[in-house]
ZASE-453854 format. One record per atom (N, C-alpha, C): x negated, y, z negated; atom name; residue number from 1. Coordinates in Angstrom, 3 decimals, decimal comma. Atoms other than C-alpha are relative to their C-alpha. Layout:
BEGIN
[[X; Y; Z]; "CA"; NUM]
...
This chain:
BEGIN
[[-0,519; -1,302; 0,390]; "N"; 1]
[[-108,320; -2,070; 57,258]; "CA"; 1]
[[-0,566; 1,057; 0,942]; "C"; 1]
[[0,480; -1,010; -0,934]; "N"; 2]
[[-108,499; 0,827; 59,693]; "CA"; 2]
[[-0,520; 1,210; -0,758]; "C"; 2]
[[0,626; -1,153; 0,614]; "N"; 3]
[[-110,689; 3,786; 58,862]; "CA"; 3]
[[0,768; 1,257; 0,375]; "C"; 3]
[[-0,724; -1,237; -0,261]; "N"; 4]
[[-108,894; 7,108; 58,514]; "CA"; 4]
[[-0,932; 1,008; 0,662]; "C"; 4]
[[0,768; -1,053; -0,657]; "N"; 5]
[[-110,093; 9,824; 60,860]; "CA"; 5]
[[0,141; 1,263; -0,836]; "C"; 5]
[[-0,029; -1,179; 0,853]; "N"; 6]
[[-111,043; 12,773; 58,685]; "CA"; 6]
[[0,112; 1,289; 0,810]; "C"; 6]
[[0,027; -1,199; -0,818]; "N"; 7]
[[-111,639; 15,287; 61,450]; "CA"; 7]
[[0,381; -0,340; 1,435]; "C"; 7]
[[-0,326; 0,127; -1,424]; "N"; 8]
[[-109,895; 15,447; 64,813]; "CA"; 8]
[[-0,958; 0,905; 0,757]; "C"; 8]
[[0,919; -0,820; -0,804]; "N"; 9]
[[-112,197; 16,724; 67,540]; "CA"; 9]
[[0,687; 0,384; 1,307]; "C"; 9]
[[-0,655; -0,573; -1,165]; "N"; 10]
[[-110,638; 18,970; 70,166]; "CA"; 10]
[[-0,980; 0,977; 0,639]; "C"; 10]
[[0,879; -0,983; -0,629]; "N"; 11]
[[-112,416; 21,080; 72,757]; "CA"; 11]
[[0,767; 0,855; 0,985]; "C"; 11]
[[-0,516; -0,913; -0,995]; "N"; 12]
[[-111,770; 23,953; 75,067]; "CA"; 12]
[[-1,196; 0,694; 0,644]; "C"; 12]
[[1,061; -0,701; -0,713]; "N"; 13]
[[-113,835; 25,868; 77,622]; "CA"; 13]
[[0,521; 1,382; 0,371]; "C"; 13]
[[-0,406; -1,365; -0,317]; "N"; 14]
[[-113,752; 29,627; 78,121]; "CA"; 14]
[[-1,088; 0,706; 0,801]; "C"; 14]
[[0,932; -0,737; -0,848]; "N"; 15]
[[-115,382; 32,127; 80,492]; "CA"; 15]
[[-0,484; 1,306; -0,638]; "C"; 15]
[[0,374; -1,259; 0,662]; "N"; 16]
[[-115,449; 35,264; 78,297]; "CA"; 16]
[[0,737; 0,060; -1,338]; "C"; 16]
[[-0,683; -0,156; 1,294]; "N"; 17]
[[-114,408; 36,437; 74,830]; "CA"; 17]
[[1,484; 0,306; 0,184]; "C"; 17]
[[-1,397; -0,320; -0,261]; "N"; 18]
[[-111,214; 37,900; 76,259]; "CA"; 18]
[[0,754; -1,233; 0,502]; "C"; 18]
[[-0,609; 1,245; -0,475]; "N"; 19]
[[-110,491; 34,618; 78,061]; "CA"; 19]
[[0,241; -0,946; -1,179]; "C"; 19]
[[-0,162; 0,844; 1,188]; "N"; 20]
[[-111,059; 32,720; 74,786]; "CA"; 20]
[[1,208; 0,466; -0,813]; "C"; 20]
[[-1,116; -0,542; 0,784]; "N"; 21]
[[-108,648; 35,032; 72,942]; "CA"; 21]
[[1,333; -0,257; 0,689]; "C"; 21]
[[-1,234; 0,194; -0,763]; "N"; 22]
[[-106,033; 34,801; 75,702]; "CA"; 22]
[[0,407; -1,465; 0,022]; "C"; 22]
[[-0,265; 1,424; -0,109]; "N"; 23]
[[-106,345; 31,033; 75,980]; "CA"; 23]
[[0,473; -0,609; -1,329]; "C"; 23]
[[-0,296; 0,622; 1,294]; "N"; 24]
[[-106,204; 30,211; 72,275]; "CA"; 24]
[[1,209; 0,631; -0,692]; "C"; 24]
[[-1,073; -0,749; 0,652]; "N"; 25]
[[-103,571; 32,795; 71,347]; "CA"; 25]
[[1,342; -0,738; -0,049]; "C"; 25]
[[-1,312; 0,677; 0,075]; "N"; 26]
[[-100,399; 30,841; 72,338]; "CA"; 26]
[[-0,003; -1,179; -0,977]; "C"; 26]
[[0,117; 1,138; 0,921]; "N"; 27]
[[-101,618; 27,797; 70,405]; "CA"; 27]
[[0,038; 0,476; -1,453]; "C"; 27]
[[0,055; -0,526; 1,368]; "N"; 28]
[[-102,426; 29,823; 67,280]; "CA"; 28]
[[1,369; 0,529; -0,417]; "C"; 28]
[[-1,336; -0,537; 0,268]; "N"; 29]
[[-99,062; 31,590; 67,479]; "CA"; 29]
[[0,957; -1,125; -0,409]; "C"; 29]
[[-0,898; 1,137; 0,290]; "N"; 30]
[[-97,149; 28,262; 67,588]; "CA"; 30]
[[-0,370; -0,693; -1,306]; "C"; 30]
[[0,437; 0,718; 1,199]; "N"; 31]
[[-99,253; 26,664; 64,866]; "CA"; 31]
[[0,260; 0,788; -1,280]; "C"; 31]
[[-0,309; -0,831; 1,175]; "N"; 32]
[[-98,868; 29,591; 62,446]; "CA"; 32]
[[1,491; -0,081; -0,305]; "C"; 32]
[[-1,447; 0,122; 0,214]; "N"; 33]
[[-95,105; 29,420; 62,971]; "CA"; 33]
[[0,365; -1,336; -0,643]; "C"; 33]
[[-0,236; 1,330; 0,585]; "N"; 34]
[[-95,266; 25,692; 62,034]; "CA"; 34]
[[-0,555; -0,116; -1,418]; "C"; 34]
[[0,566; 0,038; 1,349]; "N"; 35]
[[-97,136; 26,544; 58,813]; "CA"; 35]
[[-1,432; -0,487; -0,060]; "C"; 35]
[[1,396; 0,435; -0,011]; "N"; 36]
[[-100,614; 25,436; 59,912]; "CA"; 36]
[[-0,901; 1,148; -0,439]; "C"; 36]
[[1,002; -0,989; 0,392]; "N"; 37]
[[-103,683; 27,208; 58,615]; "CA"; 37]
[[-1,087; 0,014; 1,067]; "C"; 37]
[[1,024; -0,187; -1,019]; "N"; 38]
[[-106,228; 28,605; 61,091]; "CA"; 38]
[[-1,231; 0,605; -0,671]; "C"; 38]
[[1,262; -0,482; 0,572]; "N"; 39]
[[-109,880; 29,081; 60,091]; "CA"; 39]
[[-1,044; 0,138; 1,106]; "C"; 39]
[[1,041; -0,173; -1,018]; "N"; 40]
[[-112,241; 30,605; 62,684]; "CA"; 40]
[[-1,411; -0,063; -0,596]; "C"; 40]
[[1,434; -0,031; 0,291]; "N"; 41]
[[-115,993; 29,919; 62,509]; "CA"; 41]
[[-0,656; 0,365; 1,333]; "C"; 41]
[[0,421; -0,559; -1,283]; "N"; 42]
[[-117,556; 32,072; 65,213]; "CA"; 42]
[[-1,450; 0,477; -0,033]; "C"; 42]
[[1,382; -0,478; -0,108]; "N"; 43]
[[-121,086; 32,742; 66,378]; "CA"; 43]
[[-0,044; 1,497; 0,298]; "C"; 43]
[[-0,047; -1,435; -0,263]; "N"; 44]
[[-120,066; 36,184; 67,645]; "CA"; 44]
[[1,397; 0,553; -0,267]; "C"; 44]
[[-1,226; -0,718; 0,330]; "N"; 45]
[[-117,407; 38,726; 66,821]; "CA"; 45]
[[0,917; 0,071; 1,229]; "C"; 45]
[[-0,973; -0,117; -1,092]; "N"; 46]
[[-114,290; 38,379; 69,024]; "CA"; 46]
[[1,245; 0,778; -0,458]; "C"; 46]
[[-1,159; -0,698; 0,572]; "N"; 47]
[[-112,021; 40,588; 66,899]; "CA"; 47]
[[0,611; 1,015; 0,965]; "C"; 47]
[[-0,552; -0,980; -0,947]; "N"; 48]
[[-111,677; 43,295; 69,588]; "CA"; 48]
[[0,810; -0,689; 1,094]; "C"; 48]
[[-0,748; 0,751; -1,018]; "N"; 49]
[[-110,581; 40,699; 72,167]; "CA"; 49]
[[1,317; -0,505; -0,570]; "C"; 49]
[[-1,227; 0,472; 0,653]; "N"; 50]
[[-108,056; 39,249; 69,708]; "CA"; 50]
[[0,978; 1,170; -0,137]; "C"; 50]
[[-0,874; -1,168; 0,154]; "N"; 51]
[[-106,692; 42,750; 68,995]; "CA"; 51]
[[0,645; 0,399; 1,323]; "C"; 51]
[[-0,561; -0,326; -1,322]; "N"; 52]
[[-106,249; 43,430; 72,738]; "CA"; 52]
[[1,147; -0,936; 0,349]; "C"; 52]
[[-1,029; 0,986; -0,334]; "N"; 53]
[[-104,279; 40,213; 73,182]; "CA"; 53]
[[1,225; 0,178; -0,891]; "C"; 53]
[[-1,117; -0,159; 0,946]; "N"; 54]
[[-102,153; 40,717; 70,056]; "CA"; 54]
[[0,836; 1,228; 0,361]; "C"; 54]
[[-0,728; -1,225; -0,336]; "N"; 55]
[[-101,229; 44,264; 71,128]; "CA"; 55]
[[0,771; -0,129; 1,306]; "C"; 55]
[[-0,653; 0,088; -1,314]; "N"; 56]
[[-100,282; 43,211; 74,657]; "CA"; 56]
[[1,100; -1,061; 0,062]; "C"; 56]
[[-0,988; 1,079; 0,001]; "N"; 57]
[[-98,055; 40,270; 73,671]; "CA"; 57]
[[1,150; 0,373; -0,924]; "C"; 57]
[[-1,178; -0,296; 0,814]; "N"; 58]
[[-94,528; 40,655; 72,356]; "CA"; 58]
[[0,224; -1,070; -1,056]; "C"; 58]
[[-0,199; 0,909; 1,131]; "N"; 59]
[[-94,475; 38,984; 68,947]; "CA"; 59]
[[0,654; 0,752; -1,143]; "C"; 59]
[[-0,521; -0,681; 1,178]; "N"; 60]
[[-92,720; 39,645; 65,715]; "CA"; 60]
[[-1,190; 0,460; -0,850]; "C"; 60]
[[1,105; -0,629; 0,721]; "N"; 61]
[[-94,818; 41,779; 63,381]; "CA"; 61]
[[-0,617; -0,915; -1,050]; "C"; 61]
[[0,545; 0,919; 1,005]; "N"; 62]
[[-95,208; 39,032; 60,761]; "CA"; 62]
[[-1,078; -0,906; 0,612]; "C"; 62]
[[0,971; 0,873; -0,665]; "N"; 63]
[[-96,979; 36,683; 63,205]; "CA"; 63]
[[-1,207; 0,816; 0,453]; "C"; 63]
[[1,110; -0,867; -0,412]; "N"; 64]
[[-99,060; 39,561; 64,636]; "CA"; 64]
[[-0,936; 0,263; -1,175]; "C"; 64]
[[0,806; -0,283; 1,186]; "N"; 65]
[[-100,231; 40,442; 61,125]; "CA"; 65]
[[-0,800; -1,220; -0,435]; "C"; 65]
[[0,712; 1,221; 0,399]; "N"; 66]
[[-101,127; 36,825; 60,319]; "CA"; 66]
[[-1,179; -0,278; 0,923]; "C"; 66]
[[1,079; 0,245; -0,962]; "N"; 67]
[[-103,195; 36,508; 63,500]; "CA"; 67]
[[-1,105; 1,038; -0,174]; "C"; 67]
[[1,002; -1,052; 0,176]; "N"; 68]
[[-104,932; 39,850; 62,985]; "CA"; 68]
[[-0,765; -0,142; -1,315]; "C"; 68]
[[0,657; 0,147; 1,296]; "N"; 69]
[[-105,728; 38,980; 59,357]; "CA"; 69]
[[-1,008; -1,147; -0,035]; "C"; 69]
[[1,009; 1,049; -0,061]; "N"; 70]
[[-107,715; 35,913; 60,380]; "CA"; 70]
[[-1,365; 0,648; 0,221]; "C"; 70]
[[1,351; -0,553; -0,095]; "N"; 71]
[[-111,462; 36,474; 60,231]; "CA"; 71]
[[-0,605; -0,312; 1,366]; "C"; 71]
[[0,478; 0,186; -1,376]; "N"; 72]
[[-112,418; 36,919; 63,905]; "CA"; 72]
[[-1,384; 0,590; 0,214]; "C"; 72]
[[1,339; -0,570; -0,121]; "N"; 73]
[[-115,802; 38,466; 63,164]; "CA"; 73]
[[-1,050; -1,117; -0,029]; "C"; 73]
[[1,104; 0,951; -0,030]; "N"; 74]
[[-119,184; 36,781; 63,437]; "CA"; 74]
[[-0,148; -0,697; -1,352]; "C"; 74]
[[0,142; 0,819; 1,198]; "N"; 75]
[[-119,821; 33,982; 60,950]; "CA"; 75]
[[-1,465; -0,082; -0,417]; "C"; 75]
[[1,326; 0,297; 0,542]; "N"; 76]
[[-122,830; 33,684; 58,691]; "CA"; 76]
[[0,150; -1,167; -0,968]; "C"; 76]
[[-0,047; 1,191; 0,862]; "N"; 77]
[[-123,709; 30,860; 56,300]; "CA"; 77]
[[0,901; 0,224; -1,213]; "C"; 77]
[[-0,857; -0,296; 1,158]; "N"; 78]
[[-121,934; 32,591; 53,397]; "CA"; 78]
[[1,476; -0,127; 0,373]; "C"; 78]
[[-1,387; 0,108; -0,449]; "N"; 79]
[[-118,713; 32,841; 55,404]; "CA"; 79]
[[0,386; -1,459; 0,229]; "C"; 79]
[[-0,296; 1,428; -0,198]; "N"; 80]
[[-118,958; 29,159; 56,339]; "CA"; 80]
[[0,287; -0,652; -1,347]; "C"; 80]
[[-0,244; 0,542; 1,351]; "N"; 81]
[[-119,211; 28,286; 52,618]; "CA"; 81]
[[1,382; 0,422; -0,502]; "C"; 81]
[[-1,318; -0,494; 0,422]; "N"; 82]
[[-116,167; 30,470; 51,896]; "CA"; 82]
[[1,115; -0,718; 0,760]; "C"; 82]
[[-0,995; 0,700; -0,817]; "N"; 83]
[[-114,270; 28,828; 54,768]; "CA"; 83]
[[0,200; -1,424; -0,504]; "C"; 83]
[[-0,107; 1,373; 0,498]; "N"; 84]
[[-115,045; 25,332; 53,462]; "CA"; 84]
[[0,715; -0,036; -1,353]; "C"; 84]
[[-0,709; -0,080; 1,288]; "N"; 85]
[[-113,933; 26,312; 49,941]; "CA"; 85]
[[1,479; 0,296; 0,208]; "C"; 85]
[[-1,386; -0,358; -0,307]; "N"; 86]
[[-110,774; 27,844; 51,396]; "CA"; 86]
[[0,757; -1,208; 0,555]; "C"; 86]
[[-0,637; 1,204; -0,552]; "N"; 87]
[[-110,017; 24,682; 53,384]; "CA"; 87]
[[0,316; -0,967; -1,130]; "C"; 87]
[[-0,196; 0,910; 1,130]; "N"; 88]
[[-110,463; 22,595; 50,241]; "CA"; 88]
[[1,190; 0,454; -0,854]; "C"; 88]
[[-1,108; -0,542; 0,796]; "N"; 89]
[[-108,058; 24,884; 48,350]; "CA"; 89]
[[1,337; -0,095; 0,719]; "C"; 89]
[[-1,234; 0,026; -0,787]; "N"; 90]
[[-105,507; 24,811; 51,208]; "CA"; 90]
[[0,486; -1,404; 0,332]; "C"; 90]
[[-0,371; 1,359; -0,406]; "N"; 91]
[[-105,413; 21,020; 51,615]; "CA"; 91]
[[1,367; -0,430; -0,506]; "C"; 91]
[[-1,300; 0,398; 0,540]; "N"; 92]
[[-102,368; 20,611; 49,389]; "CA"; 92]
[[1,140; 0,921; 0,422]; "C"; 92]
[[-1,016; -0,965; -0,409]; "N"; 93]
[[-100,542; 23,631; 50,854]; "CA"; 93]
[[0,581; -0,292; 1,381]; "C"; 93]
[[-0,436; 0,237; -1,369]; "N"; 94]
[[-100,263; 22,394; 54,435]; "CA"; 94]
[[-0,459; -1,384; 0,433]; "C"; 94]
[[0,436; 1,309; -0,474]; "N"; 95]
[[-100,555; 19,209; 56,419]; "CA"; 95]
[[-0,940; 0,106; 1,196]; "C"; 95]
[[0,950; -0,146; -1,106]; "N"; 96]
[[-102,701; 20,695; 59,201]; "CA"; 96]
[[-0,799; 1,292; -0,118]; "C"; 96]
[[0,924; -1,131; 0,011]; "N"; 97]
[[-105,724; 22,956; 59,288]; "CA"; 97]
[[-0,796; -0,071; 1,297]; "C"; 97]
[[0,777; -0,083; -1,235]; "N"; 98]
[[-107,294; 24,064; 62,570]; "CA"; 98]
[[-1,217; 0,884; -0,260]; "C"; 98]
[[1,231; -0,773; 0,122]; "N"; 99]
[[-110,923; 25,187; 62,461]; "CA"; 99]
[[-0,465; 0,312; 1,418]; "C"; 99]
[[0,392; -0,440; -1,343]; "N"; 100]
[[-111,707; 27,208; 65,595]; "CA"; 100]
[[-1,485; 0,331; -0,051]; "C"; 100]
[[1,452; -0,168; -0,012]; "N"; 101]
[[-115,441; 26,945; 66,308]; "CA"; 101]
[[-0,400; 0,462; 1,397]; "C"; 101]
[[0,392; -0,540; -1,296]; "N"; 102]
[[-116,899; 29,090; 69,076]; "CA"; 102]
[[-1,421; 0,522; -0,073]; "C"; 102]
[[1,370; -0,496; -0,075]; "N"; 103]
[[-120,443; 29,821; 70,146]; "CA"; 103]
[[-0,819; -0,832; 0,959]; "C"; 103]
[[0,898; 0,777; -0,850]; "N"; 104]
[[-123,460; 28,293; 71,793]; "CA"; 104]
[[0,157; -1,488; -0,324]; "C"; 104]
[[-0,055; 1,441; 0,251]; "N"; 105]
[[-123,719; 24,529; 72,098]; "CA"; 105]
[[-0,712; -0,349; -1,306]; "C"; 105]
[[0,771; 0,243; 1,219]; "N"; 106]
[[-126,344; 24,565; 69,331]; "CA"; 106]
[[0,827; 0,358; -1,241]; "C"; 106]
[[-0,829; -0,446; 1,124]; "N"; 107]
[[-124,051; 26,539; 66,986]; "CA"; 107]
[[1,140; -0,988; -0,249]; "C"; 107]
[[-1,129; 0,931; 0,132]; "N"; 108]
[[-121,079; 24,233; 67,669]; "CA"; 108]
[[-0,472; -1,332; -0,566]; "C"; 108]
[[0,539; 1,275; 0,486]; "N"; 109]
[[-123,213; 21,127; 67,104]; "CA"; 109]
[[-0,327; 0,079; -1,489]; "C"; 109]
[[0,379; -0,160; 1,413]; "N"; 110]
[[-124,566; 22,439; 63,779]; "CA"; 110]
[[1,231; 0,129; -0,901]; "C"; 110]
[[-1,216; -0,157; 0,804]; "N"; 111]
[[-121,127; 23,497; 62,501]; "CA"; 111]
[[0,743; -1,339; -0,086]; "C"; 111]
[[-0,661; 1,308; 0,027]; "N"; 112]
[[-119,663; 20,090; 63,478]; "CA"; 112]
[[-0,709; -0,953; -0,955]; "C"; 112]
[[0,746; 0,849; 0,949]; "N"; 113]
[[-122,442; 18,289; 61,573]; "CA"; 113]
[[0,294; 0,416; -1,439]; "C"; 113]
[[-0,325; -0,512; 1,331]; "N"; 114]
[[-121,786; 20,511; 58,567]; "CA"; 114]
[[1,407; -0,419; -0,410]; "C"; 114]
[[-1,375; 0,408; 0,283]; "N"; 115]
[[-118,056; 19,769; 58,793]; "CA"; 115]
[[0,090; -1,499; -0,287]; "C"; 115]
[[0,034; 1,447; 0,252]; "N"; 116]
[[-118,767; 16,009; 58,982]; "CA"; 116]
[[-0,507; -0,292; -1,406]; "C"; 116]
[[0,567; 0,188; 1,348]; "N"; 117]
[[-120,926; 16,189; 55,839]; "CA"; 117]
[[1,010; 0,448; -1,054]; "C"; 117]
[[-0,997; -0,513; 0,939]; "N"; 118]
[[-118,284; 18,312; 54,075]; "CA"; 118]
[[1,174; -0,980; -0,134]; "C"; 118]
[[-1,140; 0,926; 0,030]; "N"; 119]
[[-115,501; 15,869; 55,038]; "CA"; 119]
[[-0,351; -1,268; -0,786]; "C"; 119]
[[0,419; 1,199; 0,747]; "N"; 120]
[[-117,460; 12,881; 53,698]; "CA"; 120]
[[-0,113; 0,296; -1,485]; "C"; 120]
[[0,132; -0,382; 1,410]; "N"; 121]
[[-118,200; 14,737; 50,455]; "CA"; 121]
[[1,359; 0,228; -0,658]; "C"; 121]
[[-1,342; -0,289; 0,518]; "N"; 122]
[[-114,497; 15,593; 50,070]; "CA"; 122]
[[1,016; -1,055; 0,420]; "C"; 122]
[[-0,835; 1,089; -0,496]; "N"; 123]
[[-113,120; 12,261; 51,256]; "CA"; 123]
[[1,234; -0,237; -0,865]; "C"; 123]
[[-1,137; 0,280; 0,889]; "N"; 124]
[[-110,917; 11,659; 48,198]; "CA"; 124]
[[1,058; 1,089; 0,068]; "C"; 124]
[[-0,942; -1,123; -0,054]; "N"; 125]
[[-109,339; 15,111; 48,322]; "CA"; 125]
[[0,764; 0,001; 1,322]; "C"; 125]
[[-0,629; 0,000; -1,322]; "N"; 126]
[[-108,661; 14,878; 52,063]; "CA"; 126]
[[1,010; -1,146; 0,112]; "C"; 126]
[[-0,907; 1,148; -0,075]; "N"; 127]
[[-107,134; 11,403; 51,775]; "CA"; 127]
[[1,245; 0,210; -0,862]; "C"; 127]
[[-1,145; -0,252; 0,872]; "N"; 128]
[[-104,897; 12,414; 48,848]; "CA"; 128]
[[0,954; 1,013; 0,604]; "C"; 128]
[[-0,848; -1,052; -0,565]; "N"; 129]
[[-103,636; 15,473; 50,682]; "CA"; 129]
[[0,701; -0,465; 1,274]; "C"; 129]
[[-0,525; 0,518; -1,270]; "N"; 130]
[[-102,971; 13,469; 53,861]; "CA"; 130]
[[0,013; 1,077; 1,090]; "C"; 130]
[[0,079; -1,098; -0,959]; "N"; 131]
[[-103,959; 16,600; 55,782]; "CA"; 131]
[[-0,783; -0,417; 1,235]; "C"; 131]
[[0,753; 0,159; -1,239]; "N"; 132]
[[-105,191; 16,693; 59,341]; "CA"; 132]
[[-0,862; 1,240; 0,150]; "C"; 132]
[[0,913; -1,113; -0,247]; "N"; 133]
[[-108,256; 18,833; 59,909]; "CA"; 133]
[[-0,478; -0,145; 1,434]; "C"; 133]
[[0,285; 0,035; -1,426]; "N"; 134]
[[-108,675; 19,634; 63,580]; "CA"; 134]
[[-1,093; 1,014; 0,327]; "C"; 134]
[[1,078; -0,876; -0,440]; "N"; 135]
[[-112,005; 21,034; 64,781]; "CA"; 135]
[[0,225; 0,314; 1,470]; "C"; 135]
[[-0,197; -0,425; -1,387]; "N"; 136]
[[-111,386; 23,038; 67,949]; "CA"; 136]
[[-1,286; 0,666; 0,457]; "C"; 136]
[[1,286; -0,485; -0,484]; "N"; 137]
[[-114,773; 23,428; 69,611]; "CA"; 137]
[[0,198; 0,717; 1,328]; "C"; 137]
[[-0,192; -0,824; -1,198]; "N"; 138]
[[-114,674; 26,261; 72,150]; "CA"; 138]
[[-1,369; 0,277; 0,631]; "C"; 138]
[[1,283; -0,084; -0,701]; "N"; 139]
[[-117,528; 26,048; 74,648]; "CA"; 139]
[[0,039; 1,064; 1,090]; "C"; 139]
[[0,137; -0,991; -1,064]; "N"; 140]
[[-118,729; 28,825; 76,934]; "CA"; 140]
[[-0,334; -0,728; 1,294]; "C"; 140]
[[0,165; 0,662; -1,288]; "N"; 141]
[[-118,447; 27,684; 80,548]; "CA"; 141]
[[-1,390; 0,224; 0,589]; "C"; 141]
[[1,299; -0,326; -0,578]; "N"; 142]
[[-121,672; 29,439; 81,576]; "CA"; 142]
[[-1,127; -0,864; -0,555]; "C"; 142]
[[1,037; 0,827; 0,622]; "N"; 143]
[[-123,684; 27,256; 79,189]; "CA"; 143]
[[0,206; -1,490; 0,281]; "C"; 143]
[[-0,355; 1,409; -0,163]; "N"; 144]
[[-122,027; 23,998; 80,269]; "CA"; 144]
[[0,402; -0,310; 1,433]; "C"; 144]
[[-0,294; 0,374; -1,377]; "N"; 145]
[[-122,268; 22,779; 83,828]; "CA"; 145]
[[0,740; -1,326; 0,081]; "C"; 145]
[[-0,609; 1,327; -0,034]; "N"; 146]
[[-121,198; 19,223; 83,004]; "CA"; 146]
[[1,022; -0,137; -1,129]; "C"; 146]
[[-1,084; 0,057; 0,991]; "N"; 147]
[[-117,848; 19,339; 81,190]; "CA"; 147]
[[0,267; -1,442; -0,438]; "C"; 147]
[[-0,211; 1,412; 0,363]; "N"; 148]
[[-117,688; 15,513; 81,237]; "CA"; 148]
[[-0,783; -0,390; -1,247]; "C"; 148]
[[0,788; 0,284; 1,209]; "N"; 149]
[[-120,451; 15,402; 78,600]; "CA"; 149]
[[0,733; 0,487; -1,248]; "C"; 149]
[[-0,771; -0,535; 1,130]; "N"; 150]
[[-118,303; 17,569; 76,331]; "CA"; 150]
[[1,213; -0,893; -0,259]; "C"; 150]
[[-1,196; 0,838; 0,138]; "N"; 151]
[[-115,210; 15,450; 76,998]; "CA"; 151]
[[-0,313; -1,298; -0,746]; "C"; 151]
[[0,371; 1,269; 0,631]; "N"; 152]
[[-117,062; 12,308; 75,858]; "CA"; 152]
[[-0,134; 0,112; -1,516]; "C"; 152]
[[0,182; -0,217; 1,436]; "N"; 153]
[[-117,583; 13,835; 72,386]; "CA"; 153]
[[1,299; 0,350; -0,723]; "C"; 153]
[[-1,268; -0,455; 0,569]; "N"; 154]
[[-113,906; 14,715; 71,829]; "CA"; 154]
[[1,141; -0,938; 0,360]; "C"; 154]
[[-1,191; 0,808; -0,254]; "N"; 155]
[[-110,520; 13,015; 71,618]; "CA"; 155]
[[1,108; 0,813; 0,672]; "C"; 155]
[[-1,091; -0,857; -0,454]; "N"; 156]
[[-108,386; 16,016; 72,593]; "CA"; 156]
[[-0,549; 1,223; 0,736]; "C"; 156]
[[0,333; -1,237; -0,695]; "N"; 157]
[[-108,415; 19,080; 74,839]; "CA"; 157]
[[1,087; 1,027; -0,305]; "C"; 157]
[[-0,947; -1,090; 0,220]; "N"; 158]
[[-106,804; 22,438; 74,086]; "CA"; 158]
[[0,177; 0,744; 1,309]; "C"; 158]
[[-0,375; -0,785; -1,179]; "N"; 159]
[[-105,020; 24,006; 77,011]; "CA"; 159]
[[0,966; 1,084; -0,483]; "C"; 159]
[[-0,946; -1,035; 0,427]; "N"; 160]
[[-102,757; 27,059; 76,958]; "CA"; 160]
[[1,346; -0,604; -0,379]; "C"; 160]
[[-1,260; 0,675; 0,319]; "N"; 161]
[[-99,833; 24,601; 76,806]; "CA"; 161]
[[-0,061; -0,765; -1,319]; "C"; 161]
[[0,150; 0,714; 1,267]; "N"; 162]
[[-101,231; 23,003; 73,642]; "CA"; 162]
[[-1,089; -1,051; 0,076]; "C"; 162]
[[1,017; 1,050; 0,073]; "N"; 163]
[[-103,372; 20,049; 72,631]; "CA"; 163]
[[0,491; -1,235; 0,734]; "C"; 163]
[[-0,311; 1,222; -0,740]; "N"; 164]
[[-103,447; 17,036; 74,932]; "CA"; 164]
[[-1,024; -1,069; -0,333]; "C"; 164]
[[0,844; 1,148; 0,281]; "N"; 165]
[[-104,862; 13,584; 74,309]; "CA"; 165]
[[-0,868; -0,305; 1,221]; "C"; 165]
[[0,901; 0,289; -1,115]; "N"; 166]
[[-107,954; 12,987; 76,472]; "CA"; 166]
[[0,080; -1,452; 0,447]; "C"; 166]
[[-0,058; 1,427; -0,348]; "N"; 167]
[[-107,543; 9,204; 76,344]; "CA"; 167]
[[1,064; -0,223; 1,067]; "C"; 167]
[[-1,068; 0,153; -0,989]; "N"; 168]
[[-104,237; 9,407; 78,216]; "CA"; 168]
[[-0,409; 0,607; 1,330]; "C"; 168]
[[0,427; -0,655; -1,236]; "N"; 169]
[[-105,734; 11,806; 80,747]; "CA"; 169]
[[-1,017; -0,872; 0,745]; "C"; 169]
[[0,998; 0,873; -0,633]; "N"; 170]
[[-108,691; 9,465; 81,388]; "CA"; 170]
[[0,633; -1,257; 0,580]; "C"; 170]
[[-0,678; 1,184; -0,512]; "N"; 171]
[[-106,383; 6,479; 81,810]; "CA"; 171]
[[0,768; 0,318; 1,282]; "C"; 171]
[[-0,706; -0,401; -1,219]; "N"; 172]
[[-104,310; 8,400; 84,360]; "CA"; 172]
[[-0,962; 0,148; 1,170]; "C"; 172]
[[0,994; -0,135; -1,058]; "N"; 173]
[[-107,471; 9,215; 86,333]; "CA"; 173]
[[-0,403; -1,363; 0,545]; "C"; 173]
[[0,378; 1,349; -0,426]; "N"; 174]
[[-108,412; 5,523; 86,405]; "CA"; 174]
[[1,103; -0,641; 0,837]; "C"; 174]
[[-1,138; 0,600; -0,708]; "N"; 175]
[[-104,933; 4,560; 87,610]; "CA"; 175]
[[0,141; 0,542; 1,429]; "C"; 175]
[[-0,133; -0,606; -1,333]; "N"; 176]
[[-105,113; 6,921; 90,598]; "CA"; 176]
[[-1,100; -0,409; 0,856]; "C"; 176]
């Protein structure tokens, strides 16, 4: 019997808060239109960068409002608890939840461990809902000289064009 993957692990690399907002924006826009739920868990406040991007892009006002209403401010432990409770409540409402995690390597590692523990504790609920929970770990380029180490910990990469499977990308590299 194959084990169900509770949490998909996706990563992205950014150079600045504005770059992070610009890079992740097209993905969030498409996913909200599909009915996915987006839950940011951030070490620092990127709300001003998100507002700049939202104002400069031509979107319908409903999508703009949904993106602006997401909590793009700095996360504390209380907000993480609220986010986890919210995810649990949203499991039956949608089939995909994206948790955008951004910050230092230490912050991302700790939040991922917390998410793993939460997923194991809520295994029955997650399996019944048949939801996909995708952790999108956004790493600051300045803190990470060796991107290959990050790639080894993830199955997917987020690009502006969307999520791509790393396994296929690695196989293509081997073939060349």
